[in-house]
C-alpha positions, -999 to 999 in steps of 0.1 A, spaced: -51 -130 -75 -35 -99 -90 -6 -79 -75 -28 -49 -66 -52 -71 -46 -23 -88 -29 -9 -54 -18 -43 -43 -7 -47 -74 15 -13 -67 30 -24 -31 37 -55 -43 55 -37 -70 74 -11 -45 86 -37 -19 95 -24 7 71 -48 33 59 -52 40 22 -43 77 28 -11 69 46 -1 43 20 -7 68 -8 12 95 9 42 72 16 41 57 -19 37 92 -35 6 82 -55 -27 100 -56 -58 87 -38 -76 89 -71 -50 66 -87 -56 41 -58 -93 43 -63 -91 38 -101 -69 7 -96 -92 -7 -68 -123 -3 -89 -105 -20 -118 -109 11 -140 -72 10 -147 -44 -15 -140 -14 -3 -120 18 -1 -139 50 -18 -126 63 14 -111 31 19 -91 32 -16 -77 68 -12 -67 61 21 -50 31 6 -31 51 -25 -21 80 -4 -8 57 19 11 40 -10 28 74 -23 40 85 12 51 53 17 71 55 -18 86 91 -13 97 82 21 112 53 5 131 76 -22 144 102 4 155 76 26 171 58 -1 190 85 -27 195 62 -54 182 50 -69 149 13 -67 157 
């Protein structure tokens, strides 16, 4: 499985919308879609930004809700 698919699986498991992830990672929705469709491959910087954004959103959810669910 590639890194983008792994990150997308995490996003889904954590209940993070694509829009929120893109905003937090500062990438465009069209970039997300091109990567998801396999039209382009994300570069290392994009993967790093998405991974960091997932962690930021996850931590924020934990703080806001006091739970990891």
